C-alpha positions, -999 to 999 in steps of 0.1 A, spaced: -841 487 567 -818 480 596 -783 466 596 -758 459 622 -724 475 618 -699 452 635 -666 464 650 -633 447 643 -601 440 661 -566 433 647 -551 401 662 -520 408 642 -509 440 624 -476 444 605 -468 477 588 -445 465 560 -434 497 542 -443 532 534 -454 536 498 -444 564 474 -480 577 475 -477 582 513 -499 553 523 -485 521 539 -485 485 529 -500 464 557 -504 427 565 -531 421 591 -553 395 607 -586 412 612 -617 396 628 -652 410 634 -665 410 669 -700 408 683 -703 445 692 -720 468 668 -736 501 658 -772 499 644 -780 517 612 -815 522 599 -822 537 564 -857 545 550 -869 564 519 -874 601 525 -879 635 508 -843 645 516 -812 627 529 -807 632 566 -787 615 594 -798 614 630 -773 603 656 -773 595 693 -739 612 697 -739 650 694 -701 652 688 -702 633 655 -708 650 621 -741 645 602 -728 658 569 -705 644 542 -678 640 568 -698 611 582 -690 578 566 -727 569 562 -734 600 541 -701 596 522 -710 560 513 -744 572 500 -727 599 479 -702 574 464 -730 550 455 -751 578 440 -721 588 418 -717 553 406 -754 544 400 -771 577 394 -801 571 416 -822 600 428 -837 585 459 -832 603 492 -829 587 526 -836 592 563 -807 576 582 -807 568 619 -775 556 635 -774 542 670 -737 546 678 -721 523 703 -686 518 690 -663 545 703 -643 568 679 -605 568 675 -605 534 691 -590 510 665 -623 493 661 -633 506 627 -666 520 639 -669 546 611 -659 520 585 -685 496 598 -712 522 595 -703 529 559 -703 492 551 -737 488 567 -750 517 545 -737 500 514 -753 467 522 -786 483 530 -788 504 498 -777 474 477 -808 456 490 -832 486 491 -824 499 456 -819 464 441 -785 473 428 -775 436 427 -739 444 436 -716 414 442 -694 413 472 -665 424 450 -685 454 437 -695 464 472 -659 463 484 -648 484 454 -673 510 465 -661 506 501 -625 514 491 -636 548 480 -649 556 515 -622 542 537 -594 515 539 -612 493 565 -646 495 547 -640 465 524 -633 442 553 -663 455 572 -685 447 542 -674 411 542 -675 407 581 -654 375 581 -621 367 597 -595 375 571 -559 381 561 -559 417 549 -531 431 528 -520 462 508 -538 493 521 -568 471 531 -580 462 496 -566 426 494 -588 404 516 -585 367 520 -612 353 543 -607 321 562 -626 298 586 -613 300 621 -619 285 656 -622 310 684 -632 293 717 -623 323 739 -636 355 754 -625 390 747 -626 421 768 -624 455 751 -611 484 772 -606 519 759 -591 549 777 -606 583 777 -582 595 749 -582 581 714 -554 579 689 -555 595 655 -545 569 628 -528 596 608 -507 607 638 -497 572 647 -484 565 612 -466 599 611 -447 590 642 -439 554 632 -403 543 628 -409 512 606 -373 500 606 -371 498 644 -407 487 650 -420 452 659 -431 431 629 -453 402 640 -459 371 619 -494 373 606 -492 340 588 -484 323 621 -516 339 635 -537 327 606 -524 292 609 -532 291 647 -567 304 642 -575 280 614 -563 250 635 -578 262 667 -543 265 683 -551 288 713 -516 290 726 -502 295 691 -527 324 686 -517 340 719 -480 337 710 -486 353 675 -503 385 689 -485 416 677 -490 451 664 -464 473 647 -483 505 657 -487 496 694 -454 511 707 -459 545 692 -495 547 704 -483 538 739 -462 569 738 -491 590 724 -516 578 750 -498 565 781 -531 551 796 -529 523 770 -498 510 787 -515 512 821 -545 493 808 -523 466 793 -504 462 825 -535 460 846 -551 433 823 -520 413 822 -517 414 860 -553 401 863 -543 369 845 -554 374 808 -535 351 784 -530 378 757 -533 415 758 -529 438 727 -539 471 713 -562 470 683 -553 489 651 -538 523 659 -556 523 692 -565 533 717 -587 502 725 -569 473 742 -583 438 739 -577 410 764 -581 373 757 -590 345 781 -610 312 783 -620 321 818 -655 337 818 -652 346 855 -621 366 848 -640 386 821 -667 396 847 -642 405 874 -620 426 850 -650 443 835 -661 456 869 -626 467 878 -620 486 846 -655 502 846 -647 515 881 -617 533 865 -641 551 841 -629 533 810 -651 522 781 -655 484 786 -672 457 766 -671 419 768 -674 402 734 -665 373 711 -652 369 676 -678 363 649 -665 333 631 -693 329 605 
């Protein structure tokens, strides 16, 4: 069985507070985009994982294998699997690539083994793998709160194009949070973003873009700032870093601008991908 593992971007990300357990309470507007890894899982004599990226782990450190282990502990099945992952989403990019892969594995095994899990049960499994996995299982625009476990999907209108640009260096989420000064950071209004997306208010959506983690990641990877400045100068209406970075996304209704910017940024040796939000 094959499954697409869709990336996400954060149109709005507010870090509200640091919890006593060391994690952070967040409020985010997350949307899936039409850019994905492709996971295939078939029955086999032993569980293996083949990848098209030699630098990624193929053991329990990989989210696909971890998801299988969590499911096995819950349901006690003995089946083994041959997993093949065509990886396209870059790592340390703020695009939830690893989480998307785990979510795809959970959806596949739910069908393959006839586990009959509800969406809520799949997201519960996902939480044990990673904080973004529950969102990636649902794959719908949503208000996401807590540490990622409280998800409120909503229907949205998104009549615009997106360009993803990632510099050579990534950002460790752990490092970004360790350096974050919450009291002095930006705290965008995610409710304003949700309202704008639901009503199709393009300019309201642009005005509501914001990311508490962006400023610290700009210091960790200065190329992020350079990319933002370049894309803004080209004429994009909104430019923001996704998640903890290092991917920057730029928003426009001008398809010709997407093509021109894509060529320019590729010539600078950045990872570049044109995409759109998945609204269904």
